[in-house]
N, C-alpha and C positions, 0 to 999 in steps of 0.2 A: 555678461555670464552668469548663468543661474547656480544654484549651490551645487547641484549636481555635476555640472562641468568643473567647476572650481576644483571638488574632490579629486575627480579622476586627475586635474593638471596637477595636483598636490601629491597625488599616488604616482605619478609619472616621474615628477622632478625626484621623488625620495628614492626610486627605486632605479634612476640612472645616475644617482650622484650618491656619493658615501655620506657626505653632510651637505646640508641646506639650510643656511642661515636665513634668520628671520627676514631682512630686509628684501632677499632674493623673492622670497614668497609674494611680498607686498608689492614689488616691482613688477615682476610676470604677472600677477595676477590681478593687479589695478584696483587694490581694494584697500580699505582702512586696517589698522591694527585689530580693532573690535570685531571686523568682520572675519579676518584670518581665526581670530580668536575662537569666534562661534564655528567657524568650519571645521578647527582642530578638533574641538569639543565633539562634535557631531561624529567625528571621524571614530575617535577615540572611546566614546560611550556609547553611540548606536551600532556602530559597524565593528568595534572592537579591535581597530586598527593598532599593533603595537608601536605607535610613534611616540619617540621619547627625546628628550634635551639632552644633548651633550654639553655638561659643562665645559670638559676640556677643550673640544672642539668649536665651542660657541655656536651650535647648529642643532638641525634636526635628523633624526635619521628611525630608519625601523629598527625595533629591538626584536627580541625573542617573541615568536608568535603567542596570541593569548591562551592557546590552548582549544579555542572554539573555531572549527573550520581550519584546521593547519594543514599546509600553510596559506597564511592571509591572502586574501584577493578581494578585490572589490566586485559586487555584481555586477552583471551586465546591465547597460541601459535598458535593454529590450530583453524579454523573456520568450523562448519557446513556447508552443502551446503545452507540452510536456513539464516545460518547469513551473509554467503557471499553475497548471495542475495539482503538481509535485508540493509547491510550496503554500497554497492556499489550503490544500488538504490538510498538509502537517499542521498549519496553523489552526484550522479548523477543531482538528482530534486533539491538538494540544489544550486547547480553550476548553473541549468538553471533558477532560481528563478529570476521573473523581481522584482524590489523594490516595494515594498507593504507593507502590514498589518504587517509582521513579518520580515521585512529586517534588523532592527537593532537585531535580534536574531540569525541570520543567521550566520555572519561571526562567534562567538564564537563556536557556534555549528557545524559549517564545520572545523574548526581549531581542535575543539575535536576528530571529527570524521577521520581525517586524521590521527591525533596523534595515534588514536585506530590502524589504518590500516596499519601505516608506523612503520618499524622496520628496524634494520641493516641489519637482514637477508633476508627481502623481503621488499625493498622501495615501497612506494605507486606507482608512478610511474611504477614500475614493475608488478603491481597488474593490473593497468588500462590496460596494454599492453597485459596481459596474460589472463583475465577474463572479457570477455563483459555480460553487461546486455543490450539486444538488444529489446528496448519497441518500437512495432509499432502500428499504430491504432489510435494513438490520432489525432483530429479533430484540428484545428486553433481557438482558442478561444481570444477574448478581455480581457486583462489581467485587465483593469479598469472596467470592468462588473463585473469581478470576484471581486476584492474588495469592490465592492457596496455591491454585493450578500452576500459575506462572512460576512461583518461588519453588515448587517441586520441580519443574521441568528443569530450571537452571542448575537447582542444588542436586540433581540426580537422585531423586527420593520416590518411593512408590507414594501411590495414593489411594485414598477408599473413596469412592464416590457413591450417591446414589443419582441414578441416570434415569430419565423419563425416555421412553421408546414411543414416538407417537406413531410410528406405524402400526404397533402392536397395543397402543394406548397401556402400558404395563411398566412398572417401576422395577429396577433391578439394583440391587447394590454390587458392585463391582471392586475387586482389587485391581489397579492398572498399575504400568511400569510407563510415565510419560515420556515421550520421545522429544516431540516440538509443537509449538504451538502454530497455528496456521490461521490468517484472517482471507477470508474468501468471500467475496461479494457482501462484504461488510459485517461479516458472523465472525466469530472465533469456533474454533476447532483444536481439539488436542489429540495429535496422531499419537497411539498408544499401542504397548502389549497388554491385551487382556488376559490376565490370570485366569478367569474364568472360562473364557472361550479357548485359552490357549493359540491366540493368533492374534493377527494386528487389526486394530479398528482405529477407527476416528470418531471422537465421539464431542457432539455439539455442546459450547460451555451453557447455553441458553438453556439447554433442558437437564443441566445439573442443578438437582436440588438441593445436595448437602456434597462438602468435599472435605477431606480431613487428611493432613500429611502423614506420612507414617514414617517410624526410624528404622525403614530399610532400604537397601539402595536399589535402585531400579535397574532392572533387566535392561542392558543395552541390545539395541538392534541396529545394524548397520544400516547406513543411509541407502546403500543400493537396494537391501531387501525391502525398507520402506517405500521407496520408489517404485520398485518393482509391483507393491500392491495396491500405493495409494496414488500414484502420479504417472501408471503407463496407460489408461483409459481417458475416457471423458469427463470431467470434473472431480466432484472433490469424493464421490462415493466409488472405491474403486474394488478393484479385486486383483488376482494374479492372472486368472483365465481371460485373455483380450480377444475379443471378435471385432471383426471391421464392421462399419454401418455407412450404407451408400444411400443419401438422401439427394434428390432432384427437386431444385427450385425453380420457380416459374421465371421467366425471362424479367418480370418486375421484380421479384423479392432478390432477382440474382444482382441487381444495383445494389442493394445494402448486404448481402451474405457475402460477397465476392471480395467485400473489404473488412470483413471481420476474421477473427483469429479462433477456430474453436478447438484446434489442438495443435501443438507443436509439429506433430508427427501428421499433420492433415494430408490429403492430397485432394486436388480440385481441378476441374477443368471446365470451360463454356462448351456447351454442345452447338451443334450448327443453327438450331431454333432461338438462340439466344438463353435457354436454360442453362442453369449452373448445377452440375453433379460434384459433390462433395461427400468423402469419403473420410471417416474418423474410427480410430480406435476407442472401445468402451469395454466397462466390464459389467457395470451397472446402467441397466437402462433406464433408472427413472428421472435421473436429470436428462439425461440427453432426448427423451421423449417431452418433458417440458418445454425445452427450448424448441423443439421441431413445431409443438403444438401452437408457439406464440405465432408463427406465418401461417397457421390455418391449411385453407386450401392451396395457398401456393408453396405448400412443401409435401414431398412424399415420400416416405421412405420404400427403399426398393429391394435393400437388403440387409442383414439375412432375413431368410422367409420367418421365423419366430418373432423377429424384431417388428416386422411388417405386419404381421397378425396380431401382435401386441396393440400395436396401432390401429387396426382396422377394429378391434373391439372396442378401444377407445372410443373411436368414430363412431360407431353403431348405439354407443351406452351415451355420447353426447346427443345423436339424433331422437334417441328414445325420449331422453330429459325435455326435448324444446319441440317436439313433434306436436 
């Protein structure tokens, strides 16, 4: 019996009995006292199992939870694909964190996470070698600006920011009331009320050149209003005026697209020839067009007419560039 199996047996014994004496563990697990002490230390120190000795009852029992992962439970012997992705992504993100707002909480959390992933059968370093989480597309961001913005979001204060608009190649100073932080495709954005434009806007933190917290309370915007503007259409660049785009994918591309989720409200169906017809709501066309272009000639925008014409103009410009 390896250590992982023994830990599960110990956990099972403690859950099914009020008190378990030391000899019962040694007899049922068929192990030495030294091995039992090592397993006990592993459960307590690595997995934060709240196992305590009761002098009155001369045995072990589960005490109050440690506060991490409440209530306590042992990790599963096997993880699903989504669990592996979540655990390893969390591990990588924690290892990459700069000292900041949550730094004092990171060490114990990372220790617990490593304890969950590590086992005698599959050590943590072997998991890191054999399973990779590749996260691409992140833009460089000043961590100091992130801390200022995150603190203002949580403390409900206004911000002064100097923001660079890549679309217009301009820098504008704004006063904003930050509402929430959003991590989208590995980049951070702050959904805000812009006091300059008198409207809801989402600002990329990597395009923020300076940020200062102001001693003014932030204007509160209801979640329903934020979602109506920023989450009703495709992608992160939203607007309250929503249209529906219809895109046809070739039978070849359909094998991939049919398994993808482009929007929570999307409508889709296969056509008789194997093509895949996808309908998604959108407010701002730029991100939708970029994603359609990934499929090249295997994707065709059918409607609305002005979106089709926009795609056609891009196709003509590309042809001219490469002709």
